[in-house]
C-alpha positions as CSV (number, residue, x, y, z in Angstrom):
1,M,17.1,15.7,-13.0
2,G,19.8,13.1,-13.2
3,N,20.5,13.3,-9.5
4,L,16.8,12.8,-8.7
5,K,16.7,9.7,-10.9
6,N,19.9,8.3,-9.3
7,W,18.4,8.8,-5.8
8,F,15.2,6.9,-6.7
9,L,17.2,4.2,-8.4
10,K,19.4,3.8,-5.3
11,L,16.3,3.8,-3.1
12,R,14.6,1.1,-5.3
13,Q,17.8,-1.1,-5.1
14,I,17.9,-0.7,-1.3
15,G,14.2,-1.8,-1.1
16,I,14.9,-4.8,-3.3
17,K,17.9,-5.9,-1.2
18,R,15.7,-5.8,1.9
19,K,13.2,-8.3,0.6
20,L,13.0,-11.8,1.9
21,H,14.2,-14.4,-0.6
22,T,10.7,-15.8,-1.1
23,L,8.8,-12.5,-1.2
24,A,8.3,-10.7,-4.5
25,H,9.3,-7.1,-4.6
26,G,6.4,-6.1,-6.8
27,A,3.0,-7.0,-8.1
28,D,0.4,-5.6,-10.5
29,G,-2.2,-5.5,-7.8
30,V,-2.9,-6.6,-4.2
31,A,-4.7,-9.7,-5.3
32,Q,-1.6,-11.0,-7.1
33,I,0.3,-11.3,-3.9
34,D,0.7,-15.0,-2.9
35,I,-0.7,-15.6,0.6
36,D,1.3,-18.8,1.1
37,C,4.5,-17.0,0.2
38,L,3.8,-14.4,2.9
39,R,3.3,-17.1,5.4
40,E,6.5,-19.0,4.4
41,S,8.4,-15.8,4.7
42,G,7.4,-15.4,8.3
43,I,5.0,-12.5,7.7
44,K,2.2,-12.1,10.3
45,G,1.1,-8.5,9.7
46,I,0.3,-6.3,6.7
47,I,0.4,-2.5,6.6
48,L,-1.7,-1.5,3.7
49,D,-1.8,1.8,1.7
50,L,-5.2,3.0,0.6
51,D,-4.9,5.7,-2.1
52,N,-4.1,4.2,-5.5
53,T,-3.5,0.8,-3.9
54,I,-7.0,-0.3,-3.0
55,V,-9.1,2.6,-4.4
56,S,-7.9,5.3,-6.8
57,E,-7.4,8.7,-5.2
58,D,-10.2,10.2,-7.4
59,D,-12.5,7.4,-6.3
60,L,-13.1,6.0,-9.8
61,Y,-11.4,2.6,-9.6
62,L,-11.0,-0.3,-7.3
63,S,-8.1,-2.7,-7.3
64,P,-9.5,-6.0,-8.8
65,G,-9.9,-8.7,-6.2
66,A,-8.3,-6.7,-3.4
67,E,-11.2,-7.0,-1.0
68,E,-11.5,-10.8,-1.5
69,W,-7.7,-11.1,-1.1
70,I,-7.9,-9.2,2.2
71,T,-10.7,-11.4,3.4
72,Q,-8.8,-14.6,2.5
73,T,-5.6,-13.2,4.1
74,K,-7.4,-12.4,7.3
75,L,-8.8,-16.0,7.4
76,A,-5.3,-17.2,7.0
77,G,-4.4,-15.5,10.3
78,F,-2.8,-12.3,9.1
79,Q,-3.3,-8.9,10.9
80,F,-3.9,-5.7,9.0
81,F,-3.5,-2.0,9.5
82,I,-4.2,0.9,7.0
83,L,-1.8,3.9,6.8
84,S,-3.0,6.6,4.5
85,N,-1.6,10.0,3.7
86,G,-5.0,11.1,2.4
87,K,-6.4,14.3,3.8
88,R,-10.1,13.4,3.4
89,S,-10.7,11.6,6.7
90,Y,-14.2,10.4,5.7
91,R,-12.7,8.2,3.0
92,V,-10.3,6.5,5.4
93,K,-13.1,6.0,7.9
94,Y,-15.3,4.5,5.2
95,W,-12.6,2.0,4.0
96,S,-11.5,1.2,7.6
97,H,-15.1,0.3,8.3
98,R,-15.8,-1.5,5.0
99,L,-12.6,-3.6,5.3
100,N,-12.8,-3.9,9.1
101,I,-9.2,-2.7,9.5
102,Q,-7.8,-0.1,11.9
103,A,-6.4,3.0,10.2
104,I,-4.3,6.1,10.7
105,S,-4.8,9.2,8.5
106,P,-2.9,11.3,7.8
107,A,0.0,8.9,8.4
108,K,2.7,11.3,7.2
109,K,4.5,8.5,5.4
110,P,7.4,7.9,4.9
111,F,8.1,9.1,8.4
112,P,8.2,6.0,10.6
113,F,5.9,7.2,13.5
114,A,2.6,5.8,12.1
115,F,4.4,2.6,11.0
116,H,5.6,2.1,14.5
117,Q,2.1,2.7,15.9
118,A,0.6,0.1,13.5
119,I,3.3,-2.4,14.4
120,A,2.7,-1.8,18.1
121,Y,-1.0,-2.3,17.6
122,M,-0.4,-5.6,15.9
123,K,2.0,-6.6,18.7
124,I,4.6,-8.2,16.3
125,N,8.1,-7.6,15.3
126,P,8.8,-5.2,12.3
127,K,10.5,-8.1,10.5
128,Q,7.2,-9.9,10.5
129,V,5.4,-7.0,8.8
130,V,5.1,-6.3,5.1
131,V,4.0,-2.9,3.8
132,I,1.9,-3.0,0.6
133,G,1.6,0.2,-1.3
134,D,2.1,1.9,-4.7
135,S,4.6,4.6,-4.0
136,L,8.4,4.3,-3.7
137,H,8.7,7.6,-1.9
138,T,6.1,6.9,0.8
139,D,5.4,3.2,1.2
140,V,8.7,1.6,0.2
141,L,10.8,4.3,1.9
142,G,8.6,4.2,5.0
143,A,8.8,0.4,5.2
144,W,12.6,0.6,5.0
145,L,12.8,3.3,7.6
146,S,10.6,1.2,9.9
147,G,12.5,-2.1,9.5
148,C,9.6,-3.8,7.6
149,W,9.5,-5.6,4.3
150,C,7.6,-4.2,1.4
151,I,5.8,-5.1,-1.8
152,Q,5.2,-2.3,-4.3
153,V,2.1,-2.7,-6.4
154,A,1.2,-0.9,-9.6
155,T,-0.6,2.4,-9.0
156,L,-4.3,2.7,-9.9
157,P,-5.0,5.3,-12.6
158,H,-5.4,8.8,-11.0
159,P,-4.7,12.4,-11.9
160,P,-0.9,12.8,-11.5
161,R,0.5,15.1,-8.8
162,W,3.4,17.4,-9.7
163,W,6.1,15.1,-8.3
164,E,4.6,12.1,-10.2
165,K,4.9,14.1,-13.4
166,I,8.6,14.7,-12.7
167,A,9.6,11.3,-11.4
168,G,7.0,9.2,-13.2
169,E,7.9,5.5,-13.4
170,W,10.8,6.0,-10.9
171,I,8.4,6.3,-8.0
172,Q,5.3,4.4,-9.3
173,K,4.5,1.7,-11.7
174,S,1.5,2.2,-13.9
175,Y,-1.4,-0.2,-13.7
176,P,-1.1,-2.6,-16.7
177,D,-4.7,-3.1,-17.7
178,I,-7.2,-0.4,-16.8
179,N,-10.0,-2.4,-18.5
180,N,-9.7,-4.9,-15.7
181,L,-10.4,-2.4,-12.9
182,G,-13.6,-2.3,-10.8
183,K,-15.7,0.9,-10.7
184,F,-16.6,2.7,-7.5
185,D,-19.6,5.0,-6.8
186,A,-18.1,7.4,-4.2
187,V,-21.1,9.7,-4.0
188,F,-23.4,6.8,-2.9
189,E,-20.8,4.9,-0.7
190,Y,-19.4,7.9,1.2
191,Q,-22.7,9.5,2.0
192,S,-23.1,8.2,5.6
193,F,-19.4,9.0,6.4
194,L,-19.5,12.7,5.4
């Protein structure tokens, strides 16, 4: 158990060292990321995680203000791409359509292939891309392997998977205020994408 914690701690330190001096290395949610700071840091493209970053994996919660933030960031000239490891393709298609963002699923993060596809689609340099996601072992590691910057956001509440039970806070930061989360009606919303 100690070796696993040491590995995650080392990975987190590597991720922090790779940040631009003006970029924060973490945020409670997507909407807390400063758009002007992204611009000043030379960022032009954003690779966005879906599960537990924008919408909880069990489709109960939405990240507060995330959709408005994405709209404002697009208006500021940033490009987006969604990479999801989710296996339910209808969810990714729904969110890709709703947010008007291209997506790959399953992306098989942290392996860099999908990251490279997203970067090629945006036609920019990896150093001009920031990955925003909730997981150290998929999003942060994938960003590092792809030569991109990253911002780790707090994970939305969801039923924990076995590796999350073991590693816990080492790979994901819990969302600080669940009372602030938006609700999502998956049955109604996903109907036409099934």
